[in-house]
DSSP file (Angstrom, degrees, kcal/mol; ACC not computed):
  #  RESIDUE AA STRUCTURE BP1 BP2  ACC     N-H-->O    O-->H-N    N-H-->O    O-->H-N    TCO  KAPPA ALPHA  PHI   PSI    X-CA   Y-CA   Z-CA
    1    1 A M     >        0   0    0      0, 0.0     4,-2.6     0, 0.0     5,-0.2   0.000 360.0 360.0 360.0 -35.0   24.8   33.4 -201.0
    2    2 A Q  H  >  +     0   0    0      1,-0.2     4,-2.5     2,-0.2     5,-0.2   0.916 360.0  52.8 -59.8 -41.0   26.0   30.2 -202.8
    3    3 A A  H  > S+     0   0    0      2,-0.2     4,-2.4     1,-0.2    -1,-0.2   0.940 110.3  47.8 -57.0 -48.8   29.5   30.7 -201.8
    4    4 A L  H  > S+     0   0    0      1,-0.2     4,-2.6     2,-0.2     5,-0.2   0.897 110.1  52.6 -60.7 -43.1   28.4   31.1 -198.1
    5    5 A E  H  X S+     0   0    0     -4,-2.6     4,-2.2     1,-0.2    -1,-0.2   0.937 109.9  49.2 -58.8 -45.5   26.3   27.9 -198.4
    6    6 A H  H  X S+     0   0    0     -4,-2.5     4,-2.3     1,-0.2    -2,-0.2   0.910 110.4  50.0 -64.0 -43.8   29.4   26.1 -199.7
    7    7 A E  H  X S+     0   0    0     -4,-2.4     4,-2.2     1,-0.2    -1,-0.2   0.898 110.8  49.5 -63.7 -38.9   31.6   27.4 -196.9
    8    8 A I  H  X S+     0   0    0     -4,-2.6     4,-2.7     2,-0.2    -1,-0.2   0.892 109.3  51.9 -68.5 -34.5   29.0   26.3 -194.3
    9    9 A K  H  X S+     0   0    0     -4,-2.2     4,-2.4     2,-0.2    -2,-0.2   0.947 111.6  47.4 -64.0 -43.6   28.8   22.8 -195.8
   10   10 A E  H  X S+     0   0    0     -4,-2.3     4,-2.5     1,-0.2    -2,-0.2   0.861 111.8  51.2 -63.5 -36.4   32.6   22.6 -195.6
   11   11 A L  H  X S+     0   0    0     -4,-2.2     4,-3.0     2,-0.2     5,-0.3   0.914 108.0  51.1 -65.9 -44.3   32.5   23.8 -192.0
   12   12 A I  H  X S+     0   0    0     -4,-2.7     4,-2.1     1,-0.2    -2,-0.2   0.953 112.6  46.9 -58.1 -48.6   29.9   21.2 -191.1
   13   13 A I  H  <>S+     0   0    0     -4,-2.4     5,-2.1     1,-0.2     4,-0.3   0.917 119.0  39.7 -60.8 -45.2   32.2   18.5 -192.6
   14   14 A T  H ><5S+     0   0    0     -4,-2.5     3,-0.7     3,-0.2    -2,-0.2   0.915 116.4  46.6 -71.7 -43.2   35.3   19.6 -191.0
   15   15 A S  H 3<5S+     0   0    0     -4,-3.0    -2,-0.2     1,-0.2    -1,-0.2   0.826 121.4  37.9 -70.1 -31.9   33.9   20.6 -187.6
   16   16 A L  T 3<5S-     0   0    0     -4,-2.1    -1,-0.2    -5,-0.3    -2,-0.2   0.273 106.6-122.7-104.4   9.8   31.9   17.3 -187.3
   17   17 A S  T < 5 +     0   0    0     -3,-0.7     2,-1.4    -4,-0.3    -3,-0.2   0.907  46.5 166.5  53.5  50.6   34.6   15.0 -188.9
   18   18 A L    > < +     0   0    0     -5,-2.1     3,-1.6    -6,-0.2    -1,-0.2  -0.637   1.2 166.6 -97.8  75.1   32.2   13.8 -191.6
   19   19 A E  T 3   +     0   0    0     -2,-1.4    -1,-0.2     1,-0.3    -2,-0.1   0.776  68.7  58.7 -65.2 -25.5   35.0   12.2 -193.8
   20   20 A D  T 3  S+     0   0    0     -3,-0.2     2,-0.3    -7,-0.1    -1,-0.3   0.341  97.6  75.1 -87.3   5.1   32.6   10.2 -196.0
   21   21 A I    <   -     0   0    0     -3,-1.6    -3,-0.1    -8,-0.1     3,-0.0  -0.930  58.7-161.3-125.0 142.0   30.6   13.4 -197.2
   22   22 A T    >>  -     0   0    0     -2,-0.3     3,-1.1     1,-0.1     4,-0.5  -0.721  39.0-105.7-110.5 165.8   31.5   16.1 -199.7
   23   23 A P  G >4 S+     0   0    0      0, 0.0     3,-1.1     0, 0.0    -1,-0.1   0.851 122.3  59.9 -58.0 -33.1   29.8   19.5 -199.8
   24   24 A A  G 34 S+     0   0    0      1,-0.2    -3,-0.0     3,-0.1   -18,-0.0   0.790  97.7  61.0 -68.1 -27.0   28.0   18.4 -203.0
   25   25 A D  G <4 S+     0   0    0     -3,-1.1     2,-0.7     2,-0.1    -1,-0.2   0.681  88.7  85.7 -69.3 -18.4   26.4   15.5 -200.9
   26   26 A I  S << S-     0   0    0     -3,-1.1     2,-0.6    -4,-0.5   -17,-0.1  -0.760  77.6-139.8 -95.2 113.9   24.7   18.0 -198.6
   27   27 A D    >   -     0   0    0     -2,-0.7     3,-1.0     1,-0.2    46,-0.4  -0.618   9.5-142.0 -70.1 118.1   21.4   19.3 -199.9
   28   28 A T  T 3  S+     0   0    0     -2,-0.6    46,-2.2     1,-0.3    45,-0.6   0.859 100.0  37.4 -50.3 -40.7   21.2   23.0 -199.1
   29   29 A A  T 3  S+     0   0    0     44,-0.2    -1,-0.3    43,-0.1     3,-0.1   0.636  93.6 108.8 -92.2 -11.5   17.4   22.8 -198.2
   30   30 A A  S <  S-     0   0    0     -3,-1.0    43,-0.4     1,-0.1    44,-0.2  -0.178  79.9 -96.5 -63.1 152.5   17.5   19.5 -196.5
   31   31 A P        -     0   0    0      0, 0.0     6,-1.7     0, 0.0     7,-0.2  -0.427  22.6-151.1 -67.2 147.8   17.1   19.2 -192.7
   32   32 A L  S    S+     0   0    0     39,-1.2     7,-2.8    38,-0.5     2,-0.3   0.789  76.6  55.7 -83.5 -32.1   20.3   19.0 -190.8
   33   33 A F  B    S-a   39   0A   0     38,-0.3     2,-1.5     5,-0.3     7,-0.1  -0.768 116.1 -12.8-114.1 152.9   18.8   17.0 -187.9
   34   34 A V  S    S+     0   0    0      5,-1.2     6,-0.0    -2,-0.3     0, 0.0  -0.516 132.1  31.9  62.2 -87.2   16.9   13.7 -187.7
   35   35 A E  S >  S+     0   0    0     -2,-1.5     3,-2.1     2,-0.1     4,-0.3  -0.032 117.9  26.9 -75.3-170.3   16.3   13.5 -191.5
   36   36 A G  T 3  S+     0   0    0      1,-0.3    -4,-0.2     2,-0.1    -2,-0.1  -0.321 140.2   2.7  56.9-117.6   18.7   14.8 -194.1
   37   37 A L  T 3  S-     0   0    0     -6,-1.7    -1,-0.3    -2,-0.1    -4,-0.2   0.778  90.9-136.4 -69.2 -27.6   22.2   14.7 -192.4
   38   38 A G    <   +     0   0    0     -3,-2.1    -5,-0.3    -7,-0.2    -2,-0.1   0.827  39.1 168.8  77.7  31.5   20.9   13.1 -189.2
   39   39 A L  B     -a   33   0A   0     -7,-2.8    -5,-1.2    -4,-0.3     2,-0.2  -0.353  18.2-148.9 -76.3 162.4   22.8   15.3 -186.9
   40   40 A D     >  -     0   0    0     -7,-0.1     4,-1.8    -2,-0.0     5,-0.1  -0.529  36.0 -81.9-116.8-170.5   22.2   15.3 -183.1
   41   41 A S  H  > S+     0   0    0      1,-0.2     4,-1.9     2,-0.2     5,-0.1   0.819 126.5  53.8 -66.9 -33.1   22.3   17.8 -180.2
   42   42 A I  H  > S+     0   0    0      1,-0.2     4,-2.4     2,-0.2     5,-0.2   0.918 109.4  48.4 -64.1 -44.5   26.1   17.2 -179.7
   43   43 A D  H  > S+     0   0    0      1,-0.2     4,-2.7     2,-0.2     5,-0.3   0.892 107.3  56.2 -60.2 -40.3   26.7   18.0 -183.3
   44   44 A A  H  X S+     0   0    0     -4,-1.8     4,-2.7     2,-0.2    -1,-0.2   0.916 108.1  48.3 -58.1 -46.1   24.5   21.1 -182.9
   45   45 A L  H  X S+     0   0    0     -4,-1.9     4,-2.6     2,-0.2     5,-0.2   0.949 113.3  45.5 -60.9 -50.6   26.8   22.3 -180.1
   46   46 A E  H  X S+     0   0    0     -4,-2.4     4,-2.4     1,-0.2    -2,-0.2   0.914 114.2  49.3 -64.9 -38.2   30.0   21.7 -182.0
   47   47 A L  H  X S+     0   0    0     -4,-2.7     4,-2.4    -5,-0.2    -1,-0.2   0.905 109.8  51.6 -68.9 -38.9   28.6   23.3 -185.2
   48   48 A G  H  X S+     0   0    0     -4,-2.7     4,-2.2    -5,-0.3    -2,-0.2   0.935 110.1  48.5 -66.9 -41.3   27.4   26.3 -183.2
   49   49 A L  H  X S+     0   0    0     -4,-2.6     4,-2.7     2,-0.2     5,-0.2   0.916 111.3  50.4 -57.6 -44.6   30.9   26.8 -181.7
   50   50 A A  H  X S+     0   0    0     -4,-2.4     4,-2.8    -5,-0.2     5,-0.2   0.909 110.9  49.4 -61.9 -40.9   32.4   26.5 -185.2
   51   51 A L  H  X S+     0   0    0     -4,-2.4     4,-2.4     2,-0.2     6,-0.9   0.864 109.9  51.1 -66.9 -36.4   30.0   29.1 -186.5
   52   52 A Q  H  X S+     0   0    0     -4,-2.2     4,-2.1     4,-0.2    -2,-0.2   0.941 114.5  43.9 -62.2 -48.5   30.8   31.4 -183.6
   53   53 A K  H  < S+     0   0    0     -4,-2.7    -2,-0.2     1,-0.2    -1,-0.2   0.906 120.5  39.1 -68.0 -40.6   34.6   31.1 -184.3
   54   54 A R  H  < S+     0   0    0     -4,-2.8    -1,-0.2    -5,-0.2    -2,-0.2   0.914 134.1  17.2 -80.2 -39.1   34.4   31.4 -188.0
   55   55 A Y  H  < S-     0   0    0     -4,-2.4    -3,-0.2    -5,-0.2    -2,-0.2   0.476  91.8-123.4-114.1  -3.0   31.8   34.1 -188.4
   56   56 A G     <  +     0   0    0     -4,-2.1     2,-0.2    -5,-0.4    -4,-0.2   0.772  58.8 149.8  69.7  25.6   31.5   35.8 -184.9
   57   57 A V        -     0   0    0     -6,-0.9     2,-0.5    -9,-0.1    -1,-0.2  -0.606  39.4-139.2 -87.7 153.7   27.8   35.0 -184.8
   58   58 A S        -     0   0    0     -2,-0.2     2,-0.4    -7,-0.0   -10,-0.0  -0.960  17.7-171.2-114.0 130.4   26.1   34.5 -181.4
   59   59 A L        -     0   0    0     -2,-0.5     2,-0.4   -11,-0.1    -7,-0.0  -0.953  23.5-128.9-124.7 137.8   23.5   31.7 -180.9
   60   60 A S    >   -     0   0    0     -2,-0.4     3,-0.7     1,-0.1     6,-0.1  -0.707  25.1-132.7 -84.9 137.7   21.3   31.2 -177.9
   61   61 A A  T 3  S+     0   0    0     -2,-0.4    -1,-0.1     1,-0.2   -13,-0.0   0.850  92.9  18.6 -66.4 -38.1   21.7   27.5 -176.9
   62   62 A D  T 3  S+     0   0    0      4,-0.0     2,-0.3    -3,-0.0    -1,-0.2  -0.082  87.6 126.3-130.2  38.0   18.0   26.6 -176.5
   63   63 A S    <>  -     0   0    0     -3,-0.7     4,-1.5     1,-0.1     3,-0.2  -0.673  61.9-129.4 -95.4 153.5   15.9   29.1 -178.2
   64   64 A Q  H  > S+     0   0    0     -2,-0.3     4,-1.6     1,-0.2    -1,-0.1   0.850 110.9  58.2 -64.3 -34.8   13.3   28.3 -180.8
   65   65 A E  H  > S+     0   0    0      1,-0.2     4,-1.7     2,-0.2    -1,-0.2   0.865 103.7  51.9 -61.3 -40.2   14.9   31.0 -183.1
   66   66 A T  H  > S+     0   0    0      1,-0.2     4,-1.5     2,-0.2    -1,-0.2   0.891 105.3  54.4 -64.9 -43.9   18.1   29.1 -183.0
   67   67 A R  H  < S+     0   0    0     -4,-1.5    -1,-0.2     1,-0.2    -2,-0.2   0.873 107.0  52.5 -60.5 -38.0   16.4   25.9 -184.0
   68   68 A R  H >< S+     0   0    0     -4,-1.6     3,-1.3     1,-0.2     4,-0.3   0.889 106.6  51.6 -64.4 -37.9   15.1   27.6 -187.0
   69   69 A H  H 3< S+     0   0    0     -4,-1.7     3,-0.4     1,-0.3    -1,-0.2   0.779 109.7  50.4 -69.2 -25.3   18.5   28.8 -188.0
   70   70 A F  T 3< S+     0   0    0     -4,-1.5   -38,-0.5     1,-0.2    -1,-0.3   0.272  80.9 101.2 -92.7  10.2   19.8   25.2 -187.8
   71   71 A A  S <  S-     0   0    0     -3,-1.3   -39,-1.2     1,-0.2     2,-0.3   0.891  96.3 -21.2 -67.3 -37.5   17.0   23.8 -189.9
   72   72 A S     >  -     0   0    0     -3,-0.4     4,-2.2    -4,-0.3     5,-0.2  -0.960  68.6 -93.1-158.4 174.1   19.1   23.6 -193.0
   73   73 A V  H  > S+     0   0    0    -45,-0.6     4,-2.7   -43,-0.4     5,-0.2   0.911 123.4  54.7 -54.4 -47.6   22.3   24.9 -194.7
   74   74 A Q  H  > S+     0   0    0    -46,-2.2     4,-2.1     1,-0.2    -1,-0.2   0.887 107.5  47.4 -59.3 -42.3   20.3   27.5 -196.4
   75   75 A A  H  > S+     0   0    0    -47,-0.3     4,-2.1     1,-0.2    -1,-0.2   0.892 111.4  52.4 -69.4 -36.6   18.8   28.8 -193.1
   76   76 A L  H  X S+     0   0    0     -4,-2.2     4,-2.5     2,-0.2    -2,-0.2   0.887 109.6  49.1 -61.8 -40.6   22.2   28.9 -191.6
   77   77 A A  H  X S+     0   0    0     -4,-2.7     4,-2.1     2,-0.2    -2,-0.2   0.867 110.5  50.0 -64.5 -36.6   23.5   30.9 -194.5
   78   78 A E  H  X S+     0   0    0     -4,-2.1     4,-2.4     2,-0.2    -2,-0.2   0.883 112.1  48.5 -65.8 -41.8   20.7   33.3 -194.3
   79   79 A F  H  X S+     0   0    0     -4,-2.1     4,-1.9     2,-0.2    -2,-0.2   0.909 112.6  46.5 -67.7 -43.3   21.3   33.8 -190.6
   80   80 A V  H  X S+     0   0    0     -4,-2.5     4,-1.7     2,-0.2    -2,-0.2   0.907 113.2  50.8 -67.5 -39.0   25.1   34.3 -191.0
   81   81 A A  H  X S+     0   0    0     -4,-2.1     4,-1.4     1,-0.2    -2,-0.2   0.925 110.7  47.9 -60.8 -47.6   24.5   36.8 -193.8
   82   82 A S  H  X S+     0   0    0     -4,-2.4     4,-0.8     1,-0.2    -1,-0.2   0.828 110.2  52.7 -64.1 -32.8   21.9   38.7 -191.7
   83   83 A Q  H  < S+     0   0    0     -4,-1.9    -1,-0.2     1,-0.2    -2,-0.2   0.793 106.3  53.5 -72.5 -32.4   24.4   38.8 -188.8
   84   84 A R  H  < S+     0   0    0     -4,-1.7    -1,-0.2     1,-0.2    -2,-0.2   0.842 109.8  47.8 -72.0 -30.7   27.2   40.2 -191.0
   85   85 A Q  H  <        0   0    0     -4,-1.4    -1,-0.2     1,-0.2    -2,-0.2   0.692 360.0 360.0 -81.6 -17.6   24.9   43.0 -192.1
   86   86 A A     <        0   0    0     -4,-0.8    -1,-0.2    -5,-0.1    -2,-0.1   0.438 360.0 360.0 -70.2 360.0   23.8   43.9 -188.6
């Protein structure tokens, strides 16, 4: 799971062009939106597309479940891992 979390951190950095941040700077359990990384809804769309391209997962744009998956890197990694097994 740690390797997947690291991959997702790298994906966040590259897909959102966060040049000043390294994967080590991103707390796995920290919120991605508002606090933590401070991402916004545009970032969520871009990140969602990047996750779909890279891992083939499908996300509903405005569901409560999707918001839970985007809560943190850890939640995203768990979601991607569960989709791979499905």
